[in-house]
N, C-alpha and C positions, 0 to 999 in steps of 0.2 A: 435231538438236534436243537441247538440254541446259539445265542451270541456269547462269545467268550472274550474277555479282555485279559491279555497276558502282559504282566508288568515286570520288567527286568532292565537294569541299566546296561547289561551286556546283551547286545543284539543277537549274538549267536545262541545264547540260552533261550531267548524268546522264540527264535526260528526253530529250534529243536522241539520245543513243546508244540508249536504250530504244526510241524510235520507229524508229530504223534497223533494229534487230534484230527488231521485231515481226513482219514478214512471214514469218520463218523459224520462228515458234512457240516460241522459247526461253522458259523460265521465268526472268524477270528480277527481280532484287532490287537495291536501291540502298543504299549506305552513305554517310554524310556526311563520312567522314574515315578515316584509317588505323587508328586505335584501334577504331572501330566495325567496320571491315572485319575486323580480326583476331578480334573477338568472333563475328561471323557465320561466319567460316571455321571456327572451333573448334566452334561449336554445330551448324552444319549445312553441311558443306563443299560448295561449289559445284563445278561441272565446269570453270569458267573464271572468272578475275578480270580485269576491265578497270579499270585504276587510273590516275588522274592522278598526276603526280609531285610537283607543287607544291601541298602542303596544309599547314595549320598543325599544330603539335604532332607527330603521327606522319605523316611524309610518305610518298609512294609508295615511295621507295627502302627506307626502314626497314621498312615493312609487307611489301614483297616479300621482303626478306632474312629476316624472321621466318617467313614462310610457307615459304620454301625451306629453312630450317634445322630445321624441325620434321619428323621422319620421318613423321608422320601426314598432313602436308599438302604435302610438298615436290613431289609429282607433279601438283599442281594447276597448270595453265598460268596464268601471269601475264603480261598484256599491259599495258605502260606507255604512257600517252599523253604525247607530248612535242611541242614545237614543231618545225616543219620543219627549222630550221637549228640545233637544240640538240644538237650533237654531244657536248658534255660530259655532258648528261643521259643520252644513250644509253650512253656508257661506264660511267657510274655504275650504270645499269640492268643492264648485262651483268654487272658485278661483284656486283650484288645477286642475280643469278640469274634475271632476266627472260627469258621464253621468246620474246617478240616485242614489237614497238613499233607504235603507230599515231600518225600525225602530225595535228596540228591545223592548219587545219580538216580534219575528217574527210571522206574520200571514202566515201560510203555503200556502194557496191558492193565496194570494197576491204575495208572493215571487215567486211562480212558474209562475204566469202570467207575472210578470216583467221580469223574466229570459227569458221566451219564446219570449216576445216582443223584447227585446234587441238582442237576438240571430237572430231573423228574420231580424232586421235592419242590423246586422253585415253580414248576408248572402247576402243582397242586395249590401252592400258596397264591399264585396269580388267579387261579379259578375261584378261590375263596374271596379274594379281593374284588373280583368281578361280580360275584354274587352279592357282596356287601354294597357295592356301588349301585347295583340294581335296586336294593332295598332303600338306600338313601334317595335315589331318584324317585322311587315310589312315594317316599315320605314327602318330597317336595311337590309331587303331583297332587297328593292329598291336600296340602296347604293351598295349592292353586285352585282347588274346587271351591274354596270360600274366599271371596275377594276381601272380606273383612279381616282375614288373618294374614294378609300379605306381609312378609318379613318377620312373622312370629318366630319361626325356627331360628333364623339368624340372630335375632335379638336374644333368644334364650341361650344360644351358644355363647354369645358375648357376656351376658349377665352371669351365667353359671360358671363359666371359666374364670371370670374376674373374682367371683366369690370364693371359688375353690382355691385360687392362689392366695387370696387374702386370709383364708383359714389355714394356709400352710400345707395344703394337700400336695402330694408328689405329682410329677408331670403325668404319670400313668392315670391317676384319678382325674386330673384335669382333662386329659384326652377322653376319658370315659364320659365326663360331663359334656364335652363338645359333641361327641357322637349322640349322646342322649338328647341334646338340644334338637338335633335333627330328627331323631327317631322316636321321641317320647309318645307321639300320637300316631305312629304308624298303623296301629290297629283300627283307626277310623276308616281304613280302606274297606272294612267289613260292615260299616254303618250306612244304611240307605240315605241318599241325599234328602229324601223327604223328612227325615229326622235330623240329620246332621245340619242341614241348612234351614231348618224351620225358623221363621222370623219371630214367632211368638213363643209363649211359654210351652214347655214340654209337659205332656201328661206323665203321670207316674210310670206307666209302662214304657213310654219313650225314654224317660230318664234312665230306667233300668237297662234299656238297650244301649244307650250311650255309654254307660259304665262298663259295658263289655269290651270297649275298645282296648282297655288295659290288658285283658286276658288274650284277646286276639293278637295284639302286638307282641306279647310275650311268646306266643306260639310261633309267630312269623320269625322272630329273631332266634328262636330256640334251635333251629337247624344249623346255625353258623357258630362254630366255636369262637370265632373272632369277636362275636357280639355277646358272648356269655356274660360279661360284666355289665354290659349296657342293659340287659334284660331287667336288672334290678330297678333301673329308672323307668323303663317302659311299663312294667307291671305296677310299681308302687308309688308313682309320683302323685297319686291322689289319696294316699293314706294320711291319717291324722294321728297325732300323739295320743289322743284319748280313745282311739279305736273306732271312731265314727266314720273313718274314710273307707275307701274301697280299692281293690276288690276283696281284700282278705281281712279287713278290720284289724290291722296290726296296731299294737300299742307301744308307745315310747320308742326306744331306740331299736326295737325290732324292725322298724323301717330303716333300710340302709341310708347312711349319711348322704350319699350322692342323690338318692331319691328325695330326701327331705329338701336338699338344696334346689332340685329341679321343681319341686312343688311350690316353693316360695317364689322363685323367679317366674314360674308359669302364672301364678295368681297375679303377681305384680304387673306382668305384661298384659294380661287380660284386662285388668282394671285401667291401665293407662292407654288402652287402644279403643278406637271407635268400634262399637258393635251394633247390630241392627236394633237392639232394644234399649241402647243408651249411648250417650257420648262418652268419650274418654275422660277419665278423672285426672285432675292435676296430681303431680307426684306427692304432694303433701297429703291429699285425701287418700291416695293409695297406701301411703305409709301408715296412715291412721287405721286403715282396714287391716293391714298386716299385723299391727300391734293389737288390734281387737282379736284377731285369730290367736295371738299369743295368750291373751286374757281368757279366751275360751278353752285354752288347753290344747289347741290344734297344732301349734308350731313352737319350736324352740326360740326363746327370746334372744339368745346369743347369735343364732344364725340370722334371724330377722334383722337385728341391729347391725351386724357385720355387713349384711347386704345393703341396708339403707345407707350405710357409710360409703358404699361404692356407687350409689345411684347418681349423685351429683356429677362426679367425673365421667361417668359413662354416658349421661344424657346431654 
């Protein structure tokens, strides 16, 4: 059982589908066209949309495409209603991102079965999103443990996303960078406060324990398929090109690009933020430190220079 939006410019057709779905107890709403449907989806997203393809002004293809292009609504299943022999409409529907098709005239049992199946999948997707939200909330809680890192995650999201776009990465990779900004240090949940918040220098044993946050974070994210690509950032953002980083001692471009980006912005933000053991450095001094990292063979010069070109407009 779920919420279903039926979209058809012929009210009788919408009522027919509504009657077919009534026995399953779904919460059904109707819209008289694509434009109205988009308003409904934005205001109160349904669990499923069943939409006729042939409508005036905003047709089903365009409405479907806009739903699927919006990150906030693209996971809503969209079913397009087509004629039995309308192959061209099915092809256009696939290109627009439709999840399924129903043919006119409707077979009531088939329609109900398709709706139940898609709502079940949507429920699984919502559960995964909920689990990811819990992990993101946990990451923010970890940041809150240390008052000196307030705003660190948000700044990394901003820096990494800007650098990713400057490098010409696609929006999927930019989204991975944004998630990585929040989740890069999620593994610190497994580090005791006595070590994580220690105001003085760490002993060698304590430093080895701190380094384990990358492995712990990787394991935490590993249970969620939606975070599969973010794991590369969580595990590898402390690697260095010469192999002296951790946890795996990766060399060169064995470290994923998104992790290299996060490593650069993480160091920059640490340098330009107040910490218990030192005051924040000015941007010029932080830039000099990053260039020194390049000279040491730790970071790619092109990535560092591209990032430093972004710093002035971001700060």
